[in-house]
C-alpha positions as CSV (number, residue, x, y, z in Angstrom):
1,M,0.2,-0.1,-0.2
2,S,1.3,2.6,-1.2
3,V,2.1,6.3,1.9
4,P,0.2,9.2,0.9
5,E,2.8,12.4,0.2
6,S,1.0,14.8,2.5
7,I,2.0,12.1,5.8
8,S,5.6,10.8,4.5
9,P,6.9,12.5,1.8
10,S,10.2,10.9,2.4
11,A,8.7,7.4,2.4
12,R,8.6,7.5,-0.9
13,G,12.6,8.8,-1.7
14,R,14.7,10.6,-1.4
15,V,14.4,14.2,-3.3
16,E,18.0,14.6,-4.5
17,I,18.3,18.1,-4.5
18,I,17.8,18.4,-1.3
19,D,20.7,16.4,-0.7
20,I,23.1,18.6,-3.4
21,A,21.7,21.6,-1.3
22,R,22.9,20.4,1.6
23,A,26.4,19.3,0.0
24,V,26.8,22.9,-1.1
25,A,26.1,24.5,2.2
26,I,28.7,21.7,3.9
27,A,31.0,22.9,1.2
28,A,30.8,26.4,2.1
29,M,31.3,26.3,5.7
30,A,34.2,23.7,4.9
31,T,36.2,27.2,2.9
32,Y,34.6,29.3,5.8
33,H,36.4,27.6,8.4
34,F,39.8,26.6,6.4
35,T,39.8,30.3,6.2
36,W,39.3,30.6,9.8
37,D,42.3,28.0,10.7
38,L,44.8,30.8,8.0
39,E,43.2,33.6,10.5
40,H,43.8,31.7,13.9
41,F,47.3,30.6,12.9
42,S,48.8,34.3,12.1
43,Y,48.6,33.6,7.9
44,V,45.7,36.3,7.4
45,A,44.5,39.6,9.4
46,E,43.2,39.3,12.8
47,G,39.5,39.7,12.8
48,L,39.2,38.7,8.7
49,T,36.4,35.9,9.2
50,A,34.2,38.0,11.5
51,Q,33.9,41.4,9.5
52,G,32.7,41.8,6.2
53,G,32.3,39.8,3.3
54,W,33.3,36.6,5.4
55,R,30.5,37.6,8.4
56,I,27.8,37.8,6.0
57,F,29.0,34.7,4.0
58,A,29.0,32.7,7.7
59,R,25.5,33.6,8.6
60,C,24.3,32.8,4.9
61,I,25.6,29.1,5.9
62,A,24.1,28.5,9.1
63,S,20.9,30.2,7.5
64,S,21.3,27.5,4.3
65,F,21.2,25.2,6.3
66,L,18.7,25.9,8.9
67,F,16.7,26.3,6.2
68,L,17.2,22.8,5.3
69,V,16.6,21.3,8.2
70,G,13.3,23.1,8.7
71,F,12.5,21.5,4.8
72,S,14.0,18.1,5.9
73,L,12.2,18.0,8.8
74,V,8.6,17.9,6.7
75,L,10.2,15.4,4.7
76,A,10.9,13.0,7.0
77,H,7.5,13.4,9.0
78,G,5.0,14.8,7.2
79,R,2.3,15.2,8.9
80,E,3.0,12.2,11.5
81,I,6.0,12.9,13.5
82,R,8.2,9.3,12.9
83,W,9.5,9.1,16.8
84,R,11.8,6.4,16.4
85,K,13.4,7.9,13.2
86,F,13.6,11.9,14.4
87,L,14.8,10.4,17.8
88,V,18.1,8.1,16.8
89,R,18.8,11.1,14.4
90,L,18.9,13.5,17.4
91,A,21.0,11.3,19.7
92,Q,23.3,11.1,16.4
93,I,23.5,15.5,16.9
94,V,23.0,16.2,20.5
95,A,26.7,13.6,20.5
96,G,28.0,15.1,18.1
97,A,27.4,19.0,19.8
98,I,28.4,17.7,22.8
99,A,31.7,16.8,21.1
100,V,32.3,19.7,19.9
101,T,32.2,21.8,22.6
102,V,33.8,19.2,24.6
103,A,36.9,19.4,22.1
104,T,36.7,23.4,21.3
105,L,37.1,23.7,25.5
106,F,40.5,22.2,24.7
107,V,41.7,24.1,21.5
108,T,40.3,27.9,21.9
109,P,39.4,27.8,26.1
110,N,38.2,31.4,25.8
111,S,35.9,31.7,22.8
112,F,34.3,27.7,22.9
113,V,31.8,26.8,21.5
114,F,28.5,27.0,23.8
115,F,25.9,27.2,21.3
116,G,26.9,26.6,17.7
117,I,25.4,25.5,14.7
118,L,24.7,21.6,15.9
119,Q,23.2,22.7,19.0
120,H,21.1,25.2,17.1
121,I,19.8,22.8,15.0
122,A,19.1,20.0,18.2
123,L,17.0,22.5,19.9
124,A,15.8,23.7,17.0
125,S,14.2,20.5,15.3
126,V,12.9,19.6,19.0
127,L,10.6,23.1,18.0
128,G,9.9,22.9,15.2
129,L,7.6,20.0,15.6
130,A,5.3,22.1,17.3
131,F,5.1,23.9,13.7
132,L,4.8,21.0,11.6
133,R,0.7,20.9,11.0
134,L,0.4,24.6,11.3
135,P,-1.0,26.5,8.2
136,A,2.1,27.4,6.1
137,V,1.9,31.4,5.8
138,L,1.6,31.3,9.5
139,T,5.0,29.3,10.0
140,A,6.2,31.8,7.6
141,L,5.2,34.4,9.8
142,C,6.8,33.3,12.8
143,G,9.9,33.4,11.0
144,V,10.0,36.9,10.0
145,A,9.2,37.9,13.7
146,V,11.9,35.6,15.0
147,V,14.1,36.5,12.6
148,A,13.6,40.8,12.9
149,A,13.1,40.1,16.7
150,P,16.5,40.7,18.1
151,S,16.6,44.0,16.4
152,F,13.8,44.8,18.2
153,V,14.8,43.3,21.6
154,T,18.3,43.5,23.7
155,L,18.6,42.7,27.1
156,P,21.7,43.6,28.9
157,G,21.3,40.3,31.2
158,F,21.4,38.2,28.0
159,D,24.9,38.7,27.6
160,S,25.7,35.9,29.5
161,R,26.6,31.9,28.0
162,W,24.1,31.0,30.4
163,L,21.4,32.7,28.2
164,A,22.9,34.4,25.1
165,W,22.0,31.3,23.2
166,I,18.7,32.8,23.4
167,G,20.3,36.1,21.5
168,W,19.1,39.1,23.1
169,F,22.2,40.2,23.7
170,S,23.2,43.4,22.8
171,E,25.9,44.7,22.1
172,K,28.2,43.3,24.1
173,M,27.6,39.5,22.3
174,P,29.6,36.6,24.4
175,L,32.9,35.5,22.9
176,S,32.8,32.0,20.7
177,N,34.0,30.9,17.5
178,D,30.6,29.4,17.0
179,L,27.5,31.1,17.9
180,V,23.8,30.4,16.9
181,P,21.4,31.7,18.9
182,I,17.4,31.1,18.4
183,F,16.9,34.7,17.7
184,P,16.9,35.2,14.5
185,F,18.3,31.8,13.1
186,F,15.5,29.8,14.2
187,G,13.5,31.7,11.8
188,A,15.1,30.0,9.2
189,V,14.1,26.9,10.6
190,L,10.4,27.7,10.6
191,I,11.0,30.1,7.5
192,G,12.2,25.8,6.1
193,I,9.6,24.1,7.4
194,A,6.8,26.9,5.9
195,A,8.7,26.2,2.3
196,G,8.8,22.6,3.0
197,R,5.3,22.3,3.6
198,I,4.2,24.2,0.7
199,A,5.9,21.9,-0.9
200,V,4.2,19.1,-0.4
201,D,0.4,20.5,-0.5
202,R,1.1,21.7,-4.0
203,G,2.9,18.6,-4.8
204,W,6.0,19.4,-6.1
205,I,8.0,17.4,-4.1
206,A,7.0,14.5,-6.8
207,M,8.5,16.9,-9.4
208,M,11.7,17.2,-7.5
209,R,12.2,14.1,-7.2
210,G,11.5,13.9,-11.1
211,W,15.5,15.4,-11.4
212,N,16.6,12.4,-9.7
213,D,18.2,11.1,-12.7
214,R,19.1,14.6,-14.5
215,L,21.0,15.1,-11.2
216,A,22.5,11.2,-11.3
217,G,25.6,12.9,-12.3
218,L,26.0,14.8,-9.1
219,W,26.0,11.6,-7.1
220,P,29.2,12.5,-5.4
221,L,27.5,15.9,-4.0
222,G,24.1,13.6,-3.8
223,V,26.3,10.7,-1.3
224,A,28.0,13.7,0.8
225,G,25.2,15.5,1.4
226,R,23.0,12.1,3.1
227,H,26.6,12.0,5.6
228,A,27.0,16.4,6.2
229,L,26.2,15.6,10.0
230,I,29.9,12.7,9.1
231,I,31.3,15.1,7.2
232,Y,30.5,18.6,9.3
233,L,32.6,16.6,12.7
234,L,35.6,15.4,10.4
235,H,36.6,18.0,8.1
236,Q,37.2,21.2,10.5
237,P,39.6,19.0,12.8
238,L,41.5,17.6,9.7
239,L,41.9,21.3,8.5
240,Y,42.6,22.3,11.6
241,G,45.2,19.4,11.9
242,L,46.4,20.2,8.1
243,V,47.0,24.1,8.4
244,A,48.6,23.0,12.3
245,L,51.0,21.1,10.6
246,F,51.6,23.4,8.0
247,T,53.1,25.8,10.8
248,I,56.2,23.8,11.6
249,V,57.3,23.8,7.9
250,A,56.2,27.2,7.3
251,P,55.5,29.5,10.4
252,P,53.3,32.3,10.0
253,D,55.0,36.2,11.6
254,R,52.9,37.6,13.4
255,D,54.6,40.6,14.3
256,A,54.1,41.0,10.6
257,I,50.4,40.5,10.7
258,F,49.8,42.2,14.8
259,R,52.0,45.6,12.8
260,G,50.4,45.6,9.6
261,D,46.6,45.7,11.6
262,C,47.7,48.1,14.1
263,N,49.6,50.2,11.4
264,R,46.4,50.8,9.2
265,A,44.1,50.9,12.4
266,C,46.1,53.6,13.8
267,L,47.0,55.6,10.3
268,A,43.4,56.1,10.1
269,T,43.4,59.4,12.8
270,R,47.0,59.5,13.3
271,D,49.9,60.3,11.1
272,A,53.0,57.5,10.1
273,A,55.4,58.7,12.9
274,F,53.0,57.9,15.8
275,C,51.9,54.7,14.3
276,T,54.9,53.2,14.9
277,D,55.6,54.1,17.8
278,Y,52.5,53.4,19.0
279,C,52.7,49.3,17.5
280,D,56.1,49.4,18.2
281,C,54.8,49.9,22.3
282,A,52.0,47.5,21.9
283,E,53.5,45.1,20.5
284,T,56.3,44.9,23.2
285,R,54.3,45.4,26.5
286,L,51.8,42.4,24.9
287,K,54.7,40.7,24.7
288,S,56.1,41.4,27.9
289,K,52.5,40.4,29.6
290,N,52.0,37.0,28.0
291,L,48.6,38.5,25.8
292,F,50.8,38.8,22.5
293,D,49.5,34.7,21.4
294,S,45.5,35.5,22.8
295,L,45.4,38.3,21.0
296,M,46.2,37.0,17.6
297,K,44.8,34.0,17.5
298,N,41.4,35.5,18.7
299,D,41.0,33.5,21.7
300,A,41.6,36.3,24.9
301,G,38.9,36.1,27.4
302,P,37.6,38.9,29.5
303,D,40.1,40.1,31.9
304,E,42.7,39.6,29.1
305,M,40.6,42.1,26.5
306,S,40.4,44.4,29.1
307,R,44.1,44.1,29.9
308,I,44.9,44.4,26.3
309,R,42.3,47.4,26.0
310,E,44.4,49.5,28.6
311,I,47.9,48.7,27.3
312,T,46.6,50.3,24.0
313,A,45.2,52.6,25.7
314,A,48.4,53.7,27.5
315,C,50.4,53.4,24.2
316,S,47.8,55.7,22.9
317,F,48.8,58.2,25.8
318,D,52.1,58.2,25.7
319,P,53.9,55.3,22.7
320,K,57.9,56.2,23.9
321,G,56.8,55.4,27.4
């Protein structure tokens, strides 16, 4: 007996385009993480991946993953939750999230991942179940509201790591290498659920499944998309390890990176002679206080950042002192 598409869309076979989209998102994330690794080991400018186009790129990657989480939630369960499959998958994601937190506690203790993309996916998968039977338009509107909420709600009490996962923190965002809070990112999951619901109700899933034969040439991406979790867990340790090994062969010139960044920032407001003295002062004092490496690794804790700001402020008043 055939299973109605609206009850369990995935029971009629995989939708290859979704797996391929997931693989493309993984490839984009690997590109971003490799650049972050280069920054962490001081091969590129400090702070590169946290600003400008790289910052937008990171947000787009996270949002695309979470949209696919919502869409896939509809494909996997339709209007009837398959609890065994759901709980097994949830357990795998939670285990992966814990592994990421533990690993980053050892590698970057001051900026460890306490609520990154996997933690978000785990919680969003549970919260998303409540929206599977709601009208798509209502779910989409809720998604838009979640995305917009941080523009209107900021609470200083949410700046701590205990509450930052909600996303209502003020300008002082907690230090983490991968912070993906509920607001605004859960909005992408809800919009994905709404899109999946519309696709199922209008018969678009069958049409998308009809593309499978034409996409056969992209089967490596399809396989990667079906194993996205394991690829996610393995790719960053491998990339990080490769860059770490490369530092043995060709160590980065952290002094040159620091001086370049410092001079660019300083020359925006002061003359070249002052900036030379200021950067000399800052570098010398940061090294003497054992703060230079933490700063260059972008892993300075709150207390260390306070001391760094005090040193740079003192150098700005008396660069030759």
